[in-house]
C-alpha positions in Angstrom: 119.4 119.3 76.4 116.2 120.4 77.5 115.9 119.9 81.0 112.3 117.8 81.3 109.5 119.6 83.8 109.0 117.3 87.0 105.6 115.2 86.4 102.4 116.0 89.0 102.3 114.4 92.3 99.7 111.2 92.6 100.5 107.9 94.0 102.5 106.3 91.1 104.3 109.6 89.6 107.5 108.9 90.7 108.1 105.8 89.3 106.7 106.8 86.4 108.7 109.9 86.1 112.2 107.5 86.7 110.8 104.9 84.2 110.6 107.1 81.8 114.2 108.7 81.9 115.5 105.8 82.2 117.0 104.3 79.1 115.7 100.8 77.7 118.4 98.3 77.3 119.2 94.8 75.9 118.4 93.9 80.2 115.1 95.4 79.1 114.0 93.5 76.2 115.4 90.2 77.7 113.3 90.9 80.6 110.0 91.3 78.2 110.6 88.4 76.0 112.0 86.2 78.8 115.2 85.1 77.4 118.3 85.8 78.5 120.9 89.2 77.2 123.0 87.5 75.6 120.5 86.0 73.1 119.4 89.4 72.8 122.3 90.7 71.9 122.8 87.9 69.5 119.0 88.5 68.5 120.1 92.0 67.4 123.0 91.4 65.1 120.6 89.2 63.4 122.3 86.2 64.0 121.6 83.1 62.3 122.1 81.0 65.5 119.0 82.8 67.1 115.2 82.0 66.0 114.0 84.4 63.5 110.8 84.3 65.4 112.9 85.7 68.8 115.3 87.8 66.0 111.9 89.9 65.1 110.6 90.3 68.1 114.0 91.6 69.9 114.2 94.1 66.8 110.9 95.4 66.8 111.3 96.2 70.5 114.6 97.6 69.8 112.6 99.9 67.4 109.2 100.3 69.6 112.1 101.7 72.3 114.2 103.5 70.8 116.6 101.5 71.6 120.5 102.6 70.9 123.8 100.0 71.7 126.1 101.3 74.4 128.9 100.6 72.0 130.8 102.9 75.3 129.7 100.4 78.1 131.0 97.7 75.7 134.2 99.6 74.9 134.9 99.5 79.2 134.3 96.2 79.7 136.7 94.9 76.6 139.6 97.7 78.3 139.6 98.8 75.0 138.2 100.2 71.7 141.0 99.3 68.9 140.3 102.7 67.9 142.9 104.5 66.8 142.6 108.8 66.1 144.1 110.3 63.4 144.6 113.9 63.5 146.1 115.6 59.4 146.0 119.1 58.7 144.3 118.3 55.8 144.1 114.7 53.9 144.0 115.8 51.1 147.8 116.2 50.3 149.3 113.6 49.4 151.8 113.3 52.2 149.2 113.1 54.6 147.2 110.8 52.9 150.4 108.1 52.0 151.1 108.9 56.0 147.3 107.6 56.6 148.2 104.8 54.3 151.3 103.9 56.1 149.6 104.0 59.7 146.4 101.3 57.9 149.9 99.1 57.2 150.3 98.5 60.9 147.0 99.2 62.8 144.5 96.9 60.4 146.2 93.8 61.0 146.8 94.6 64.8 142.5 94.6 65.2 142.8 98.1 65.3 140.6 100.7 62.8 141.2 104.0 61.8 139.0 107.1 62.6 140.4 110.4 60.2 139.8 113.4 61.4 140.9 116.7 59.7 142.0 120.0 61.4 141.7 122.1 58.2 144.6 124.3 59.2 142.8 125.7 62.0 144.0 125.8 65.4 139.7 126.2 67.3 139.2 123.2 65.4 142.3 121.3 65.9 141.7 121.7 69.8 137.8 120.7 69.6 138.6 117.7 67.7 141.3 116.3 70.4 138.3 116.7 72.8 136.3 115.0 71.0 139.2 111.9 70.7 139.8 112.0 74.3 136.0 111.5 75.2 135.2 109.0 72.2 137.1 106.1 74.1 140.0 105.9 71.4 142.8 103.7 72.3 145.1 106.7 70.9 145.9 109.5 69.1 147.8 110.0 66.1 148.4 113.4 65.3 150.7 116.2 63.0 149.3 120.1 64.0 147.7 123.1 62.2 149.8 125.8 60.7 147.8 128.0 63.3 148.9 125.9 66.4 151.5 127.8 68.7 149.9 126.6 72.0 149.6 123.1 72.8 147.5 122.9 75.9 144.8 120.6 74.4 147.8 117.9 73.5 148.9 118.1 77.4 145.4 117.1 78.7 146.1 114.2 76.5 148.6 113.1 78.1 147.4 114.2 81.6 144.9 112.2 80.9 147.8 108.9 79.6 146.3 108.6 76.6 149.1 107.5 73.8 149.6 110.2 71.4 152.4 110.5 69.0 153.2 113.0 66.7 154.7 113.2 63.2 155.9 115.8 61.2 154.7 118.4 62.4 155.3 118.2 66.4 155.4 119.4 69.7 158.7 119.3 70.3 158.4 120.9 74.0 155.3 117.9 74.9 156.9 114.3 76.6 155.8 112.3 73.5 156.7 110.1 71.0 157.4 111.7 67.2 158.3 110.6 64.4 159.6 112.7 61.0 162.2 113.2 58.9 165.5 115.0 58.9 164.1 118.6 57.5 167.5 120.1 58.4 169.4 117.3 56.2 167.3 117.6 53.3 167.2 121.0 53.1 171.0 121.4 53.1 170.7 118.1 50.2 168.6 120.3 48.1 170.3 123.6 48.3 173.9 121.9 48.1 172.5 120.3 44.7 171.5 123.9 43.6 175.5 125.2 44.2 176.8 121.8 42.8 174.9 123.2 39.5 176.3 126.6 39.4 173.7 128.6 41.2 175.2 130.9 43.7 172.5 133.6 44.1 169.5 131.1 45.6 166.2 132.9 47.0 164.3 130.9 49.3 160.4 130.3 50.3 160.0 129.9 54.2 156.6 128.4 55.8 155.9 129.5 59.2 159.0 129.8 61.1 157.1 128.2 65.0 156.6 125.0 62.9 159.7 122.8 63.1 159.7 121.3 59.8 159.9 124.8 58.0 162.4 126.2 60.8 164.4 123.2 60.2 164.4 124.1 56.4 165.3 127.6 56.9 167.8 126.2 59.1 169.3 124.2 56.4 169.0 126.9 53.7 171.3 129.4 55.7 173.9 127.0 57.2 174.9 125.7 53.8 174.8 128.6 51.8 177.2 130.0 55.0 178.6 127.0 54.4 180.0 127.5 50.7 180.8 131.8 51.5 177.3 132.6 49.8 175.8 135.5 50.7 171.8 136.0 51.8 169.9 138.8 50.0 167.4 139.4 52.5 165.6 140.1 49.5 165.3 136.9 48.2 164.0 135.3 51.5 160.1 135.3 51.2 158.1 134.3 54.4 155.1 132.1 54.7 155.5 131.1 50.9 153.8 127.5 51.2 151.2 127.4 48.4 150.6 127.5 44.8 149.1 131.4 45.1 151.9 132.6 47.3 154.5 130.7 45.3 153.3 132.9 42.3 152.7 136.1 44.6 156.3 135.7 46.1 158.3 135.4 42.1 156.0 138.2 40.4 157.6 140.3 43.9 161.2 138.6 43.2 160.8 139.4 38.8 160.7 143.1 39.5 164.3 143.4 41.5 167.5 144.4 39.1 170.0 140.8 40.2 167.3 138.4 39.8 168.3 134.9 42.0 169.6 132.2 39.9 167.5 129.2 41.9 165.3 129.5 44.1 164.7 126.7 46.5 161.1 126.0 48.1 159.9 124.8 51.5 157.4 122.7 49.9 156.0 122.0 45.9 153.1 123.8 46.1 154.8 127.3 45.9 157.5 126.0 44.2 155.0 125.0 41.3 153.5 128.6 41.3 156.2 130.4 41.3 157.7 127.9 38.1 155.0 128.7 36.4 154.6 132.6 36.9 158.4 132.6 36.1 157.8 130.7 32.9 155.0 133.0 31.9 157.6 136.1 32.0 160.2 134.3 29.5 162.3 133.4 32.5 164.6 130.0 31.2 164.3 127.5 33.4 166.7 125.8 34.5 169.2 127.1 32.7 168.6 130.9 34.5 166.6 130.0 37.6 167.0 126.7 38.6 164.3 125.1 40.6 164.1 122.6 43.7 160.9 121.7 46.5 159.7 119.9 49.4 157.7 117.0 49.6 157.9 115.1 46.0 154.1 115.0 45.4 153.1 112.6 42.7 152.5 115.9 40.1 156.1 116.5 40.2 157.4 114.1 37.0 154.0 115.6 35.2 155.1 119.4 35.5 157.2 121.6 32.8 160.2 121.2 33.7 159.7 118.8 36.0 160.3 119.6 39.7 163.3 118.1 41.5 162.4 117.6 45.6 163.2 115.9 48.4 161.2 112.9 49.5 160.2 112.6 52.8 159.1 108.7 52.9 155.9 109.6 53.6 154.6 106.0 54.0 157.5 104.2 55.8 156.3 107.7 58.4 152.8 106.3 59.0 154.3 103.0 59.9 156.8 103.8 62.7 154.0 106.0 64.2 151.5 103.5 63.9 154.2 100.9 65.8 154.7 103.3 68.5 151.1 104.1 69.3 150.4 100.7 69.7 153.7 99.9 71.7 152.7 102.4 74.5 149.1 101.1 73.9 150.1 97.6 74.8 152.9 97.9 76.7 152.5 97.1 80.6 155.7 99.4 81.8 154.6 101.6 84.6 157.2 104.4 83.6 156.4 105.5 79.7 159.8 106.5 77.8 158.4 108.5 74.6 161.0 108.0 71.5 161.9 109.8 68.8 162.5 108.9 65.0 164.5 111.0 62.4 164.8 108.9 58.7 166.5 110.2 56.3 165.2 111.9 53.6 166.0 111.2 49.7 166.9 114.1 47.1 164.8 113.1 44.0 166.6 115.1 40.8 165.0 116.4 38.2 164.9 118.7 35.2 164.2 121.7 36.9 167.7 121.8 38.6 169.9 120.8 36.5 171.4 123.5 34.7 174.4 123.7 31.8 177.4 124.3 33.7 179.8 126.6 32.0 183.2 125.2 32.2 
């Protein structure tokens, strides 16, 4: 914003300068048309309760003076904006889109609208979006952190301001805020147990970034289940940060060069599992008899790839509903002391052809 130079001194120069800087308001329009502010407010909204002549006059003055409604002042008068800020890494992922549907299922009947922001997995963008939401008069924020986020100071500012905050899926574990997630550890144990039940013993694992709670818990579930069954973990079969389709393909190319191939792959995400399956299939690997696969997320396309992918369903819609419920409870609470809650939902193993082997007895 540029600074306006002070006018030359004159008889009425200070008055003219102040008038030039003064924001044109509904009261100004009402004064010029010799009516009330409430009448002008309705006229600017084109209310049929106001005469056509008055509506046209008010709207013409508003255009002439570049009048802009002060939504912030309106929100302050009402005490809230009835808007919830939602921050997700990527809206084009089925999981996050389904969570948003769950949030709206609860928010809309309660009279709340949602403002959706995407970090695109960028820490810097996430910080700026959180700042924008705090200054934008939202009544609360529901967030899943970006893949790059290791510093939570921007969310600490949200809490310090007293703005209601709920995390889902990827959460900031150290912060005093409510959280909603599935039991990722249990989901991983279920997937690996299923592979072992189908005769797999040399199981590879595609992990995600370990500073993110969901990937760390899935990796922990893999190791604990292998240990529980007395199975050795081959370090060459632990592929780090493989959560995209391309990363899954590259990981499989690396694995196929090994002397002793794994008989199964447990992936922390469906996209990397997809890349690995396509690569293995192109190399002539028979799935699932030579190599079985399980993913994590239960994407809609899991049923349509060849072979269909076994995966862990995260109950995204229910996560969204629970996150919105917790946030609205905090927004509308009259308690002076806030006690955060953590809700952990049970995952579901969805078995498909990619993991069901013909086990020899």
